[in-house]
C-alpha positions as a Markdown table, in Angstrom:
| # | Residue | x | y | z |
|---|---|---|---|---|
| 1 | Met | 184.6 | 57.4 | -33.5 |
| 2 | Ser | 183.7 | 54.1 | -32.4 |
| 3 | Thr | 180.9 | 51.8 | -33.4 |
| 4 | Thr | 179.4 | 51.9 | -30.2 |
| 5 | Thr | 179.7 | 55.4 | -30.1 |
| 6 | Met | 177.5 | 56.0 | -33.4 |
| 7 | Asn | 175.0 | 53.5 | -32.5 |
| 8 | Gln | 174.2 | 55.2 | -28.8 |
| 9 | Thr | 174.1 | 58.9 | -30.9 |
| 10 | Ser | 172.1 | 58.1 | -33.6 |
| 11 | Gly | 169.4 | 56.6 | -31.1 |
| 12 | Ala | 169.2 | 59.8 | -29.1 |
| 13 | Val | 168.6 | 61.1 | -32.1 |
| 14 | Gly | 165.5 | 59.1 | -33.2 |
| 15 | Arg | 163.8 | 59.8 | -29.7 |
| 16 | Trp | 164.1 | 63.2 | -30.1 |
| 17 | Leu | 162.8 | 63.1 | -33.7 |
| 18 | Arg | 159.8 | 60.5 | -32.0 |
| 19 | Ile | 159.2 | 63.7 | -29.3 |
| 20 | Leu | 159.1 | 65.8 | -31.8 |
| 21 | Ser | 156.4 | 64.4 | -34.1 |
| 22 | Gly | 154.0 | 63.4 | -31.1 |
| 23 | Ala | 154.2 | 67.2 | -30.1 |
| 24 | Ala | 153.8 | 68.1 | -33.7 |
| 25 | Val | 150.6 | 65.7 | -33.7 |
| 26 | Val | 149.5 | 67.3 | -30.6 |
| 27 | Gly | 149.3 | 70.8 | -32.1 |
| 28 | Leu | 147.4 | 69.9 | -35.1 |
| 29 | Ala | 144.9 | 68.3 | -33.3 |
| 30 | Gly | 144.4 | 71.5 | -31.3 |
| 31 | Leu | 144.3 | 73.5 | -34.3 |
| 32 | Ala | 141.4 | 71.0 | -35.6 |
| 33 | Val | 139.2 | 72.1 | -32.1 |
| 34 | Val | 140.1 | 75.7 | -32.6 |
| 35 | Val | 139.4 | 75.6 | -36.4 |
| 36 | Ala | 135.7 | 73.5 | -35.6 |
| 37 | Met | 135.1 | 75.7 | -32.9 |
| 38 | Arg | 135.8 | 78.5 | -35.2 |
| 39 | Ser | 132.9 | 77.0 | -38.0 |
| 40 | Gly | 130.5 | 76.9 | -35.1 |
| 41 | Ala | 131.3 | 73.2 | -33.4 |
| 42 | Gly | 131.4 | 74.9 | -30.3 |
| 43 | Val | 130.5 | 79.0 | -28.6 |
| 44 | Arg | 131.2 | 81.1 | -31.0 |
| 45 | Pro | 132.7 | 84.1 | -29.0 |
| 46 | Pro | 132.0 | 88.5 | -29.7 |
| 47 | Val | 133.5 | 89.7 | -32.8 |
| 48 | Ala | 133.2 | 92.6 | -33.5 |
| 49 | Ala | 131.7 | 94.2 | -37.1 |
| 50 | Gly | 135.1 | 94.1 | -39.0 |
| 51 | Ser | 137.7 | 92.5 | -36.6 |
| 52 | Val | 138.0 | 89.4 | -38.8 |
| 53 | Pro | 137.8 | 90.3 | -43.0 |
| 54 | Gly | 136.0 | 88.5 | -45.1 |
| 55 | Ser | 134.0 | 86.5 | -42.1 |
| 56 | Glu | 130.2 | 86.2 | -42.7 |
| 57 | Pro | 127.5 | 88.2 | -40.4 |
| 58 | Pro | 125.4 | 86.2 | -38.4 |
| 59 | Ser | 121.7 | 85.2 | -39.9 |
| 60 | Val | 119.2 | 86.2 | -37.4 |
| 61 | Thr | 115.3 | 86.5 | -37.3 |
| 62 | Val | 113.4 | 89.5 | -36.3 |
| 63 | Glu | 110.2 | 90.3 | -34.9 |
| 64 | Lys | 108.2 | 93.5 | -34.6 |
| 65 | Pro | 106.6 | 93.8 | -31.1 |
| 66 | Glu | 102.7 | 92.5 | -31.5 |
| 67 | Arg | 99.6 | 93.5 | -29.7 |
| 68 | Thr | 97.8 | 91.0 | -28.0 |
| 69 | Thr | 96.1 | 90.1 | -24.7 |
| 70 | Leu | 98.0 | 88.2 | -22.1 |
| 71 | Arg | 96.0 | 85.8 | -19.7 |
| 72 | Arg | 98.2 | 84.6 | -16.7 |
| 73 | Ala | 96.9 | 82.6 | -13.2 |
| 74 | Ile | 97.2 | 84.1 | -9.9 |
| 75 | Arg | 97.2 | 81.2 | -7.7 |
| 76 | Gln | 97.1 | 81.9 | -4.0 |
| 77 | Pro | 95.6 | 79.6 | -0.9 |
| 78 | Gly | 92.4 | 81.1 | 0.7 |
| 79 | Ser | 89.9 | 79.8 | 3.3 |
| 80 | Ile | 86.0 | 79.4 | 3.0 |
| 81 | Glu | 83.9 | 81.2 | 5.1 |
| 82 | Ala | 79.8 | 82.1 | 5.8 |
| 83 | Phe | 78.2 | 84.3 | 3.7 |
| 84 | Glu | 76.8 | 86.2 | 7.0 |
| 85 | Arg | 77.6 | 85.4 | 10.7 |
| 86 | Thr | 75.5 | 86.9 | 13.3 |
| 87 | Pro | 75.4 | 86.3 | 17.1 |
| 88 | Leu | 72.1 | 86.6 | 18.3 |
| 89 | Tyr | 71.7 | 88.2 | 21.6 |
| 90 | Ala | 69.1 | 89.0 | 24.4 |
| 91 | Arg | 66.8 | 92.6 | 24.3 |
| 92 | Val | 64.6 | 91.6 | 27.6 |
| 93 | Ala | 65.2 | 90.5 | 30.8 |
| 94 | Gly | 63.1 | 87.2 | 31.1 |
| 95 | Tyr | 63.5 | 83.5 | 31.7 |
| 96 | Val | 64.3 | 81.3 | 29.4 |
| 97 | Glu | 60.9 | 79.1 | 29.0 |
| 98 | Asp | 61.5 | 76.9 | 25.6 |
| 99 | Val | 64.7 | 76.2 | 24.1 |
| 100 | Arg | 63.6 | 75.1 | 20.4 |
| 101 | Arg | 67.0 | 75.0 | 18.4 |
| 102 | Asp | 70.9 | 73.2 | 18.8 |
| 103 | Ile | 73.4 | 73.3 | 17.2 |
| 104 | Gly | 74.3 | 71.8 | 13.7 |
| 105 | Asp | 69.9 | 72.4 | 12.6 |
| 106 | Arg | 69.0 | 74.4 | 9.5 |
| 107 | Val | 66.5 | 77.2 | 10.0 |
| 108 | His | 64.3 | 79.5 | 7.9 |
| 109 | Arg | 64.1 | 83.6 | 8.2 |
| 110 | Gly | 61.5 | 84.3 | 11.5 |
| 111 | Asp | 62.3 | 80.5 | 13.1 |
| 112 | Ile | 61.6 | 80.8 | 17.0 |
| 113 | Leu | 65.0 | 79.4 | 18.7 |
| 114 | Val | 64.1 | 80.4 | 21.8 |
| 115 | Lys | 61.4 | 82.0 | 23.9 |
| 116 | Leu | 61.4 | 83.5 | 27.0 |
| 117 | Ser | 58.4 | 84.4 | 29.8 |
| 118 | Val | 57.9 | 87.7 | 30.3 |
| 119 | Pro | 54.7 | 88.3 | 32.2 |
| 120 | Glu | 54.5 | 91.9 | 33.1 |
| 121 | Leu | 55.1 | 93.0 | 29.1 |
| 122 | Glu | 52.5 | 90.8 | 28.4 |
| 123 | Glu | 50.3 | 93.0 | 30.8 |
| 124 | Glu | 51.4 | 96.0 | 29.7 |
| 125 | Val | 50.7 | 94.9 | 26.0 |
| 126 | Thr | 46.8 | 93.7 | 27.2 |
| 127 | Glu | 46.9 | 97.6 | 28.7 |
| 128 | Lys | 47.7 | 99.1 | 25.5 |
| 129 | Glu | 45.1 | 96.8 | 23.9 |
| 130 | Ala | 42.4 | 98.4 | 25.7 |
| 131 | Arg | 43.4 | 102.0 | 25.2 |
| 132 | Val | 43.3 | 101.9 | 21.9 |
| 133 | Ala | 39.7 | 100.2 | 22.1 |
| 134 | Gln | 38.9 | 103.2 | 24.3 |
| 135 | Ala | 40.1 | 105.6 | 21.9 |
| 136 | Arg | 38.1 | 104.3 | 18.7 |
| 137 | Ala | 35.2 | 104.4 | 21.1 |
| 138 | Glu | 36.4 | 108.1 | 21.4 |
| 139 | Ile | 36.2 | 108.4 | 18.0 |
| 140 | Glu | 32.8 | 107.1 | 17.4 |
| 141 | Gln | 31.2 | 109.4 | 20.0 |
| 142 | Ala | 32.9 | 112.3 | 18.6 |
| 143 | Arg | 31.5 | 111.5 | 15.0 |
| 144 | Glu | 27.9 | 110.9 | 16.6 |
| 145 | Ser | 28.4 | 114.9 | 18.1 |
| 146 | Leu | 29.3 | 115.8 | 14.6 |
| 147 | Ala | 26.8 | 114.4 | 12.7 |
| 148 | Ala | 23.9 | 116.1 | 15.9 |
| 149 | Ala | 26.2 | 119.3 | 15.2 |
| 150 | Glu | 25.2 | 119.6 | 11.4 |
| 151 | Ala | 21.7 | 118.7 | 12.1 |
| 152 | Ser | 21.6 | 122.1 | 14.2 |
| 153 | Val | 23.4 | 123.9 | 11.8 |
| 154 | Gly | 21.1 | 122.4 | 9.5 |
| 155 | Thr | 18.1 | 123.0 | 11.5 |
| 156 | Ala | 19.3 | 126.8 | 12.2 |
| 157 | Lys | 19.7 | 128.0 | 8.4 |
| 158 | Ala | 15.9 | 127.1 | 7.8 |
| 159 | Met | 15.1 | 129.2 | 10.7 |
| 160 | Val | 17.0 | 132.3 | 9.4 |
| 161 | Gln | 15.0 | 131.4 | 6.1 |
| 162 | Leu | 12.0 | 131.7 | 8.2 |
| 163 | Ala | 12.5 | 134.4 | 9.4 |
| 164 | Glu | 13.6 | 136.3 | 6.8 |
| 165 | Ala | 10.1 | 135.6 | 4.8 |
| 166 | Gly | 8.8 | 136.9 | 7.8 |
| 167 | Arg | 10.9 | 140.2 | 7.7 |
| 168 | Thr | 9.6 | 140.2 | 4.2 |
| 169 | Arg | 5.5 | 140.0 | 5.0 |
| 170 | Ser | 5.9 | 142.2 | 7.6 |
| 171 | Gly | 7.4 | 144.6 | 6.2 |
| 172 | Ala | 5.3 | 144.8 | 3.3 |
| 173 | Asp | 2.1 | 145.1 | 5.6 |
| 174 | Tyr | 4.0 | 148.0 | 7.2 |
| 175 | Glu | 4.6 | 149.9 | 3.5 |
| 176 | Arg | 0.2 | 149.0 | 2.7 |
| 177 | Trp | -0.4 | 150.4 | 6.6 |
| 178 | Glu | 1.6 | 153.7 | 6.3 |
| 179 | Gly | 0.3 | 154.4 | 2.9 |
| 180 | Glu | -3.2 | 153.9 | 3.8 |
| 181 | Ser | -2.4 | 155.6 | 7.0 |
| 182 | Arg | -1.9 | 159.0 | 4.6 |
| 183 | Arg | -4.3 | 157.9 | 2.3 |
| 184 | Val | -7.2 | 158.4 | 5.5 |
| 185 | Gln | -5.2 | 161.5 | 6.8 |
| 186 | Gly | -6.0 | 163.2 | 4.0 |
| 187 | Leu | -9.7 | 161.8 | 3.4 |
| 188 | Val | -10.6 | 163.2 | 7.1 |
| 189 | Gln | -9.3 | 166.8 | 6.6 |
| 190 | Arg | -11.8 | 166.6 | 3.8 |
| 191 | Gln | -14.3 | 165.8 | 5.8 |
| 192 | Val | -14.8 | 163.1 | 3.6 |
| 193 | Ile | -14.6 | 160.3 | 6.6 |
| 194 | Asp | -15.0 | 160.8 | 9.9 |
| 195 | Lys | -12.2 | 160.8 | 12.7 |
| 196 | Gln | -13.1 | 157.2 | 13.9 |
| 197 | Ile | -12.1 | 155.4 | 10.5 |
| 198 | Gln | -8.4 | 157.2 | 11.1 |
| 199 | Asp | -7.7 | 156.1 | 14.5 |
| 200 | Glu | -8.4 | 152.5 | 13.2 |
| 201 | Thr | -6.5 | 152.9 | 10.4 |
| 202 | Leu | -3.7 | 154.9 | 12.7 |
| 203 | Asn | -4.2 | 151.8 | 15.0 |
| 204 | Gln | -3.4 | 149.0 | 11.9 |
| 205 | Phe | -0.4 | 151.2 | 11.1 |
| 206 | Lys | 1.1 | 150.7 | 14.4 |
| 207 | Ala | 0.4 | 147.0 | 14.8 |
| 208 | Ser | 2.2 | 146.6 | 11.4 |
| 209 | Ala | 5.5 | 148.4 | 12.8 |
| 210 | Ala | 5.6 | 146.2 | 15.6 |
| 211 | Ala | 5.3 | 143.3 | 13.4 |
| 212 | Arg | 8.1 | 144.5 | 11.5 |
| 213 | Asp | 10.4 | 145.3 | 14.8 |
| 214 | Glu | 9.5 | 141.7 | 16.1 |
| 215 | Thr | 10.3 | 140.0 | 13.0 |
| 216 | Glu | 13.3 | 141.4 | 12.6 |
| 217 | Ala | 14.5 | 140.3 | 16.2 |
| 218 | Lys | 13.3 | 136.9 | 14.7 |
| 219 | Val | 15.5 | 137.2 | 12.1 |
| 220 | Lys | 18.6 | 138.2 | 14.1 |
| 221 | Ser | 17.5 | 135.6 | 16.9 |
| 222 | Ala | 17.7 | 133.0 | 14.0 |
| 223 | Glu | 21.3 | 133.9 | 12.6 |
| 224 | Ala | 22.2 | 133.9 | 16.0 |
| 225 | Ser | 21.4 | 130.0 | 16.5 |
| 226 | Leu | 23.2 | 129.5 | 13.1 |
| 227 | Arg | 26.4 | 131.1 | 14.3 |
| 228 | Glu | 25.8 | 129.1 | 17.5 |
| 229 | Ala | 25.1 | 125.6 | 15.1 |
| 230 | Val | 28.0 | 126.0 | 12.7 |
| 231 | Ala | 30.6 | 126.6 | 16.4 |
| 232 | Arg | 29.2 | 123.5 | 17.6 |
| 233 | Arg | 30.1 | 121.8 | 14.5 |
| 234 | Asp | 33.7 | 122.8 | 14.1 |
| 235 | Lys | 34.3 | 121.7 | 17.7 |
| 236 | Ala | 32.2 | 118.2 | 17.1 |
| 237 | Lys | 35.1 | 118.6 | 14.0 |
| 238 | Ala | 37.7 | 119.1 | 16.0 |
| 239 | Asp | 36.7 | 116.3 | 18.7 |
| 240 | Val | 37.0 | 113.6 | 15.6 |
| 241 | Lys | 40.5 | 115.0 | 14.9 |
| 242 | Ala | 41.6 | 115.1 | 18.2 |
| 243 | Ala | 40.1 | 111.4 | 18.8 |
| 244 | Gln | 41.8 | 110.3 | 15.9 |
| 245 | Ala | 44.9 | 111.5 | 17.1 |
| 246 | Arg | 44.5 | 110.0 | 20.5 |
| 247 | Leu | 43.8 | 106.6 | 18.7 |
| 248 | Ala | 47.1 | 106.8 | 16.5 |
| 249 | Val | 48.8 | 107.7 | 20.0 |
| 250 | Ala | 47.2 | 104.5 | 21.7 |
| 251 | Glu | 48.1 | 102.1 | 18.4 |
| 252 | Ala | 52.0 | 103.8 | 18.4 |
| 253 | Asp | 52.5 | 103.2 | 22.2 |
| 254 | His | 50.8 | 99.4 | 21.4 |
| 255 | Arg | 53.5 | 98.8 | 18.7 |
| 256 | Arg | 55.9 | 99.7 | 20.4 |
| 257 | Met | 55.2 | 97.6 | 23.4 |
| 258 | Ala | 53.8 | 94.5 | 20.9 |
| 259 | Thr | 57.2 | 94.8 | 19.9 |
| 260 | Trp | 59.2 | 94.9 | 23.4 |
| 261 | Leu | 56.6 | 91.5 | 23.7 |
| 262 | Gly | 58.1 | 90.4 | 20.2 |
| 263 | Tyr | 61.4 | 90.4 | 21.5 |
| 264 | Ala | 60.7 | 87.6 | 24.3 |
| 265 | Ser | 61.5 | 85.2 | 21.1 |
| 266 | Val | 64.7 | 85.1 | 19.8 |
| 267 | Arg | 64.5 | 84.3 | 15.6 |
| 268 | Ala | 66.5 | 83.7 | 12.8 |
| 269 | Pro | 67.1 | 86.5 | 10.9 |
| 270 | Phe | 68.3 | 84.8 | 7.3 |
| 271 | Asp | 68.5 | 81.0 | 6.1 |
| 272 | Gly | 70.9 | 79.2 | 7.4 |
| 273 | Ile | 72.6 | 77.0 | 10.2 |
| 274 | Val | 73.2 | 77.6 | 14.3 |
| 275 | Thr | 76.8 | 77.0 | 14.7 |
| 276 | Ala | 77.0 | 78.2 | 19.0 |
| 277 | Arg | 74.3 | 77.6 | 21.7 |
| 278 | Asn | 75.2 | 79.0 | 25.1 |
| 279 | Val | 71.3 | 78.8 | 26.6 |
| 280 | Asp | 69.5 | 76.2 | 28.0 |
| 281 | Thr | 66.1 | 76.3 | 29.7 |
| 282 | Gly | 65.4 | 78.1 | 33.1 |
| 283 | His | 68.1 | 80.9 | 32.7 |
| 284 | Leu | 67.5 | 84.0 | 33.7 |
| 285 | Leu | 68.7 | 86.2 | 31.0 |
| 286 | Leu | 69.4 | 89.8 | 30.5 |
| 287 | Pro | 69.6 | 92.2 | 27.8 |
| 288 | Ala | 73.3 | 92.3 | 26.4 |
| 289 | Ala | 74.5 | 96.1 | 27.0 |
| 290 | Ala | 72.9 | 95.7 | 30.9 |
| 291 | Gly | 75.1 | 92.2 | 31.2 |
| 292 | Ser | 79.2 | 92.0 | 31.3 |
| 293 | Gly | 79.1 | 95.6 | 29.9 |
| 294 | Gly | 77.8 | 94.7 | 26.2 |
| 295 | Lys | 80.1 | 91.7 | 26.4 |
| 296 | Ala | 77.5 | 89.0 | 27.2 |
| 297 | Glu | 78.1 | 85.8 | 25.0 |
| 298 | Pro | 75.6 | 85.2 | 22.6 |
| 299 | Leu | 72.4 | 83.4 | 22.8 |
| 300 | Phe | 73.2 | 81.2 | 19.6 |
| 301 | Val | 75.6 | 82.0 | 16.2 |
| 302 | Met | 74.0 | 81.8 | 13.3 |
| 303 | Glu | 75.5 | 81.3 | 10.1 |
| 304 | Arg | 74.3 | 81.9 | 6.4 |
| 305 | Ile | 76.4 | 79.1 | 4.1 |
| 306 | Asp | 74.9 | 79.6 | 0.7 |
| 307 | Pro | 76.4 | 81.5 | -0.8 |
| 308 | Val | 79.8 | 81.2 | 0.7 |
| 309 | Arg | 82.6 | 83.1 | 0.6 |
| 310 | Ile | 86.1 | 82.5 | -0.5 |
| 311 | Phe | 88.5 | 85.3 | 0.8 |
| 312 | Val | 92.2 | 85.0 | -1.0 |
| 313 | Glu | 95.2 | 87.9 | -0.1 |
| 314 | Val | 96.4 | 89.2 | -3.7 |
| 315 | Pro | 99.8 | 90.0 | -3.9 |
| 316 | Glu | 100.7 | 93.4 | -4.6 |
| 317 | Ala | 102.1 | 92.8 | -7.7 |
| 318 | Asp | 99.4 | 91.4 | -9.3 |
| 319 | Ala | 96.3 | 93.7 | -7.6 |
| 320 | Gly | 96.1 | 96.3 | -9.6 |
| 321 | Ala | 94.8 | 93.2 | -12.9 |
| 322 | Val | 91.9 | 92.3 | -10.0 |
| 323 | Arg | 88.5 | 93.4 | -11.0 |
| 324 | Asp | 85.4 | 92.4 | -10.1 |
| 325 | Gly | 84.1 | 89.9 | -12.5 |
| 326 | Thr | 87.2 | 88.1 | -13.7 |
| 327 | Pro | 87.0 | 84.8 | -14.0 |
| 328 | Ala | 88.6 | 82.5 | -11.2 |
| 329 | Val | 88.9 | 78.6 | -10.1 |
| 330 | Val | 88.5 | 77.3 | -6.6 |
| 331 | Arg | 89.9 | 74.4 | -5.7 |
| 332 | Ile | 89.0 | 72.4 | -2.5 |
| 333 | Pro | 91.6 | 70.1 | -1.0 |
| 334 | Ala | 89.0 | 68.3 | 1.8 |
| 335 | Leu | 86.4 | 67.5 | -1.2 |
| 336 | Arg | 89.2 | 65.5 | -3.3 |
| 337 | Gly | 90.8 | 68.4 | -4.7 |
| 338 | Arg | 87.4 | 69.5 | -6.3 |
| 339 | Glu | 87.4 | 72.6 | -8.8 |
| 340 | Ile | 84.4 | 74.8 | -9.2 |
| 341 | Pro | 84.7 | 77.7 | -11.4 |
| 342 | Gly | 83.4 | 81.3 | -10.2 |
| 343 | Gln | 84.5 | 84.9 | -10.5 |
| 344 | Val | 85.7 | 87.7 | -8.8 |
| 345 | Thr | 82.1 | 89.2 | -6.2 |
| 346 | Arg | 84.3 | 92.2 | -4.7 |
| 347 | Ser | 87.8 | 93.5 | -3.3 |
| 348 | Ser | 88.5 | 95.4 | -0.6 |
| 349 | Trp | 90.2 | 97.8 | -3.4 |
| 350 | Ser | 93.0 | 98.9 | -1.1 |
| 351 | Leu | 96.0 | 97.0 | 0.0 |
| 352 | Gly | 96.5 | 95.9 | 3.7 |
| 353 | Ala | 98.9 | 98.2 | 5.6 |
| 354 | Arg | 100.9 | 95.1 | 6.9 |
| 355 | Glu | 100.6 | 92.5 | 4.3 |
| 356 | Arg | 100.7 | 94.6 | 1.1 |
| 357 | Thr | 97.9 | 92.3 | -0.2 |
| 358 | Leu | 93.9 | 93.2 | -2.0 |
| 359 | Arg | 91.8 | 91.3 | -0.4 |
| 360 | Val | 89.6 | 90.0 | -2.6 |
| 361 | Glu | 86.0 | 87.6 | -2.3 |
| 362 | Ile | 84.8 | 85.3 | -4.4 |
| 363 | Asp | 81.1 | 84.0 | -4.0 |
| 364 | Leu | 80.1 | 80.5 | -4.4 |
| 365 | Pro | 76.6 | 78.8 | -4.6 |
| 366 | Asn | 76.5 | 75.8 | -1.8 |
| 367 | Pro | 72.6 | 74.6 | -1.6 |
| 368 | Glu | 74.1 | 71.2 | -0.5 |
| 369 | Gly | 76.4 | 72.6 | 2.3 |
| 370 | Arg | 79.3 | 71.0 | 1.1 |
| 371 | Leu | 81.7 | 74.3 | 1.6 |
| 372 | Arg | 81.8 | 74.6 | 5.4 |
| 373 | Pro | 83.0 | 77.7 | 7.0 |
| 374 | Gly | 87.0 | 77.1 | 8.0 |
| 375 | Met | 87.9 | 74.8 | 5.0 |
| 376 | Tyr | 91.0 | 75.8 | 2.9 |
| 377 | Ala | 90.5 | 76.5 | -0.5 |
| 378 | His | 93.3 | 77.6 | -3.6 |
| 379 | Ala | 92.4 | 80.2 | -5.9 |
| 380 | Ser | 93.4 | 80.7 | -9.5 |
| 381 | Ile | 92.7 | 84.0 | -10.6 |
| 382 | Thr | 92.7 | 84.3 | -14.5 |
| 383 | Val | 94.0 | 87.7 | -15.0 |
| 384 | Glu | 94.0 | 89.6 | -18.5 |
| 385 | His | 96.3 | 92.3 | -20.0 |
| 386 | Pro | 94.6 | 93.6 | -22.9 |
| 387 | Asp | 95.6 | 95.4 | -26.0 |
| 388 | Val | 99.8 | 95.3 | -24.7 |
| 389 | Leu | 102.8 | 95.4 | -26.9 |
| 390 | Thr | 104.6 | 91.6 | -26.8 |
| 391 | Leu | 107.3 | 89.6 | -27.5 |
| 392 | Pro | 108.5 | 86.2 | -27.6 |
| 393 | Ala | 110.1 | 84.9 | -24.4 |
| 394 | Ala | 112.9 | 83.7 | -26.3 |
| 395 | Ala | 114.1 | 87.2 | -27.6 |
| 396 | Val | 114.1 | 88.9 | -24.1 |
| 397 | Val | 117.8 | 87.6 | -22.2 |
| 398 | Lys | 118.1 | 88.5 | -18.1 |
| 399 | Gln | 121.0 | 88.9 | -16.7 |
| 400 | Gly | 120.9 | 89.7 | -12.9 |
| 401 | Asp | 118.9 | 92.9 | -12.5 |
| 402 | Gln | 119.2 | 93.4 | -16.2 |
| 403 | Thr | 116.7 | 92.7 | -18.5 |
| 404 | Phe | 117.5 | 93.4 | -22.3 |
| 405 | Cys | 117.0 | 92.6 | -25.9 |
| 406 | Tyr | 118.6 | 93.1 | -29.3 |
| 407 | Arg | 117.2 | 95.0 | -32.0 |
| 408 | Val | 119.0 | 96.0 | -35.5 |
| 409 | Glu | 119.3 | 99.3 | -36.7 |
| 410 | Asp | 121.0 | 100.3 | -39.5 |
| 411 | Gly | 122.1 | 96.8 | -39.9 |
| 412 | Lys | 123.5 | 96.2 | -36.3 |
| 413 | Ala | 122.5 | 94.4 | -33.6 |
| 414 | Val | 121.6 | 97.1 | -30.9 |
| 415 | Arg | 121.9 | 95.5 | -27.2 |
| 416 | Thr | 119.0 | 97.4 | -25.2 |
| 417 | Pro | 117.9 | 97.3 | -21.7 |
| 418 | Ile | 114.0 | 97.3 | -21.4 |
| 419 | Glu | 111.2 | 97.4 | -18.7 |
| 420 | Val | 108.7 | 94.2 | -18.9 |
| 421 | Gly | 106.0 | 93.1 | -17.7 |
| 422 | Leu | 103.2 | 90.1 | -17.5 |
| 423 | Thr | 104.7 | 87.1 | -19.3 |
| 424 | Ser | 102.0 | 84.7 | -20.3 |
| 425 | Asp | 102.4 | 81.1 | -22.6 |
| 426 | Gly | 105.4 | 82.0 | -24.3 |
| 427 | Arg | 105.2 | 85.6 | -24.6 |
| 428 | Leu | 106.3 | 88.9 | -22.3 |
| 429 | Glu | 104.4 | 92.1 | -22.2 |
| 430 | Val | 107.1 | 94.9 | -23.1 |
| 431 | Leu | 106.7 | 98.5 | -21.5 |
| 432 | Gln | 109.7 | 100.6 | -21.7 |
| 433 | Lys | 112.9 | 100.5 | -23.6 |
| 434 | Gln | 116.3 | 103.0 | -22.8 |
| 435 | Met | 117.7 | 104.2 | -25.8 |
| 436 | Lys | 121.2 | 104.5 | -24.3 |
| 437 | Pro | 122.5 | 102.4 | -22.0 |
| 438 | Gly | 123.0 | 103.8 | -18.2 |
| 439 | Asp | 120.8 | 107.4 | -19.2 |
| 440 | Asp | 117.9 | 107.0 | -17.1 |
| 441 | Ser | 116.3 | 109.8 | -18.6 |
| 442 | Ser | 116.2 | 107.9 | -22.2 |
| 443 | Trp | 113.6 | 105.5 | -21.4 |
| 444 | Arg | 111.1 | 105.6 | -24.1 |
| 445 | Glu | 107.6 | 103.4 | -24.9 |
| 446 | Phe | 107.4 | 100.6 | -27.5 |
| 447 | Thr | 105.8 | 101.7 | -30.5 |
| 448 | Gly | 105.7 | 98.7 | -32.1 |
| 449 | Ala | 107.5 | 99.2 | -34.9 |
| 450 | Glu | 111.2 | 97.9 | -33.4 |
| 451 | Glu | 113.0 | 95.0 | -35.1 |
| 452 | Val | 113.8 | 92.8 | -32.3 |
| 453 | Ile | 116.4 | 89.7 | -32.7 |
| 454 | Gln | 114.4 | 86.5 | -31.8 |
| 455 | Asn | 116.9 | 84.1 | -32.3 |
| 456 | Ile | 120.0 | 85.4 | -30.2 |
| 457 | Pro | 123.5 | 84.2 | -31.7 |
| 458 | Ala | 125.9 | 82.7 | -29.3 |
| 459 | Gly | 128.4 | 85.1 | -28.6 |
| 460 | Leu | 125.9 | 88.5 | -30.2 |
| 461 | Ala | 127.8 | 91.5 | -29.4 |
| 462 | Asp | 126.6 | 95.0 | -29.2 |
| 463 | Gly | 126.9 | 96.8 | -32.8 |
| 464 | Gln | 128.3 | 93.8 | -34.3 |
| 465 | Val | 126.2 | 93.4 | -38.0 |
| 466 | Val | 124.6 | 90.8 | -38.6 |
| 467 | Arg | 122.1 | 89.9 | -41.7 |
| 468 | Ile | 118.3 | 89.5 | -41.6 |
| 469 | Ala | 116.8 | 86.5 | -42.9 |
| 470 | Pro | 114.1 | 86.4 | -44.5 |
| 471 | Pro | 110.9 | 85.0 | -42.2 |
């Protein structure tokens, strides 16, 4: 073999040796990367227990579900509305005599807004007043008659007593002359006295009998007069009651007409602001029911603006947590984001059939009138879930539609699907756990004794052996 051929052969061998040495270096570098990843420099692949003999189980910390109170703010847009909004209409027909208020005026309850001219009602009220006066005079007259009847009863009673006294006296005279007549008759028969004395005594006896009968008639007449006087007195009492009833009717009729006349002045029903006016002097107004089928335009619209209502629609998911008295903060963008503390005053309780939201009202004081109906508002309602079992948010994993955590049982990590609720301040409410994945009948409530892994290692597999680190 020539020298040239040997040199070419040795050069080729050198090039192959350099290629092989480079490949070896690349292989060693890849091996170093793999070793580094397995030692913790990268993401740890799932390792089942016993899959790698002699490997150390990952160290984890556990925590049991803790009972606490979770608070969360529900933030929803809203609007400001007047506490009360009332359209005012005419109750009687008449011409507008005087318009005393205009839009933007602050009024107090009972202030006259507009006055109508209704002369026929004024005349009727005057007539009713006269009838009331007449009824009162009749009462006085009836009472005077009653007093006279009472006096007549007293007189009749006295006459009865007088007649009875006369009857007693005449009865005594009758008995005296009866006895005297029998005694004289006996004396005459024995011829002690003469017949003339007997006749005189008999005449006296007959006179006493007549006097007795007369007195008895007087007694009966006096008793009849007494009964008549009592009847007149009872009638006088009835006349007084009838006059009082007529007075009551007259007064009620007067009040009714006075009420109708009062409708000629349209008054403010509460303290507030006039926000609409649709009437001028000289307008002929008809009652709302008689004009336009009850759809007539109101004369005025009044709004009560202290307090005001903040209306907020709460989504269905949070509706169950909102109660009367729940704290809230209302922010008003038009007032440079001013925030006003308050609380939920009332709610509709039922959800709207279309929006599926709960209407919530927050009443806010508005003495200065800075909160105007129609303004936008943003409400933040702080709801509470008291005494619920919670876990740190880091202990719960959500993948797609599944939410789960890892419990430690018999030294192994158990992947457990769970159902969660409210989240607040890094903690999450846990409701149920599924003991056997895929079995809907195996859902159980959390007891608080579960040991749940907080720091879930990368690549942790279901059933992998773990080591619980001391707290």
